[in-house]
VMD Tcl script that draws the C-alpha trace (Angstrom):
set ca {
  {232.39 23.23 45.91}
  {232.39 19.37 46.07}
  {230.03 16.78 45.02}
  {227.74 14.64 47.35}
  {225.01 11.53 46.64}
  {221.65 12.40 48.68}
  {219.32 9.32 49.03}
  {216.32 9.95 51.18}
  {212.88 7.74 51.69}
  {209.72 9.15 51.94}
  {206.86 7.32 53.84}
  {204.72 5.52 51.51}
  {200.95 7.66 52.14}
  {202.15 10.16 50.08}
  {201.26 10.50 46.53}
  {204.04 10.49 43.90}
  {203.26 14.82 42.97}
  {203.37 15.45 47.30}
  {206.89 13.28 46.96}
  {207.66 15.81 43.78}
  {207.03 18.37 45.62}
  {208.99 17.26 48.29}
  {212.10 16.94 46.45}
  {211.53 20.59 44.35}
  {211.65 21.61 48.06}
  {214.58 20.11 48.53}
  {216.36 21.20 45.00}
  {215.31 24.54 45.99}
  {217.43 24.92 49.61}
  {220.12 23.85 47.39}
  {220.11 26.27 45.00}
  {219.00 29.11 46.93}
  {223.11 27.96 48.58}
  {224.61 28.54 45.34}
  {224.77 24.32 45.52}
  {223.53 22.66 41.39}
  {221.36 19.25 42.22}
  {222.82 17.64 38.46}
  {220.38 14.40 38.38}
  {217.35 13.93 40.48}
  {215.53 10.34 40.11}
  {212.59 9.49 41.56}
  {212.51 5.28 42.06}
  {209.06 5.27 43.05}
  {207.68 3.24 45.65}
  {210.02 0.15 47.08}
  {209.76 -2.75 49.83}
  {211.62 -1.61 52.74}
  {214.03 -4.19 54.51}
  {212.74 -3.98 57.59}
  {208.93 -1.71 59.19}
  {210.04 2.09 59.67}
  {208.06 4.07 61.31}
  {205.02 1.25 60.65}
  {206.18 1.28 56.92}
  {206.38 -1.06 54.56}
  {207.14 0.56 51.57}
  {209.07 4.12 51.25}
  {208.86 6.30 47.62}
  {212.99 6.15 47.07}
  {214.70 9.37 46.16}
  {218.56 10.10 44.84}
  {219.96 13.51 44.59}
  {223.45 13.95 42.54}
  {224.66 17.73 44.32}
  {227.30 20.30 43.55}
  {227.47 22.40 46.55}
  {229.13 23.93 49.64}
  {229.29 21.64 53.10}
  {227.03 24.49 54.79}
  {224.54 24.53 51.71}
  {224.45 20.78 52.11}
  {224.37 20.96 56.35}
  {221.06 23.09 56.11}
  {219.43 20.76 53.50}
  {219.67 17.83 55.93}
  {218.46 19.73 59.15}
  {215.34 20.46 56.95}
  {215.14 16.87 56.06}
  {215.49 15.97 59.60}
  {212.49 17.90 60.27}
  {210.44 17.16 57.97}
  {208.07 14.38 59.33}
  {207.22 12.61 55.02}
  {210.64 11.62 55.17}
  {211.72 8.37 56.58}
  {215.57 8.15 56.48}
  {217.74 9.86 54.33}
  {221.94 9.16 53.48}
  {224.38 11.89 52.65}
  {227.32 11.12 50.89}
  {230.75 12.73 49.80}
  {232.26 11.72 45.90}
  {235.04 12.33 44.11}
  {233.07 12.58 40.79}
  {229.04 12.78 39.79}
  {227.74 9.73 37.81}
  {225.85 10.26 35.05}
  {224.73 7.52 34.41}
  {221.14 6.10 36.05}
  {221.35 4.72 39.32}
  {221.34 0.01 40.24}
  {217.94 1.16 41.26}
  {217.02 2.73 38.07}
  {218.77 0.00 35.82}
  {217.09 -2.74 34.32}
  {217.44 -6.22 35.72}
  {218.87 -7.46 31.90}
  {221.76 -4.10 32.31}
  {223.02 -5.17 35.81}
  {223.81 -9.08 34.37}
  {225.51 -7.63 31.22}
  {227.47 -5.74 33.89}
  {227.93 -8.90 35.51}
  {229.17 -10.91 32.36}
  {231.39 -8.16 31.13}
  {233.06 -8.53 34.32}
  {233.84 -11.96 34.03}
  {233.00 -14.89 36.71}
  {236.60 -14.28 38.41}
  {235.20 -10.54 40.02}
  {232.78 -12.68 42.26}
  {235.04 -15.40 42.07}
  {234.33 -18.81 40.95}
  {231.91 -21.87 41.72}
  {232.14 -24.71 40.18}
  {234.88 -26.81 41.45}
  {235.16 -25.05 44.68}
  {233.44 -28.53 46.34}
  {235.27 -32.25 45.61}
}
mol new
graphics top color blue
foreach p $ca { graphics top sphere $p radius 0.5 }
foreach p [lrange $ca 0 end-1] q [lrange $ca 1 end] { graphics top cylinder $p $q radius 0.2 }
display resetview
């Protein structure tokens, strides 16, 4: 079985309970295909970069999945049929990440991560102009 990460954006008119029910429906499809969802993150209602089908906001949900390719294809087919899902993206991974996604991390933890990489990781801006 391979590792996958799926993110989908649900319509803004849905309640949190409806989004959880939608995620439970997709989880059931994966488990019926002998797959396993190792992590589910509800990232909440967020503003979209651009309007999608007249929606300015959307509920973001992230799954870490261990499943076969036909199971993932069936899940994506069901996502395509569902009118409540605006966009989705599935990528294949080498290994699953157990830490919270950057959407769920606080700004402080992201800043600490940047500082631990040092300024050379992103290039130094000081002294570029003279």
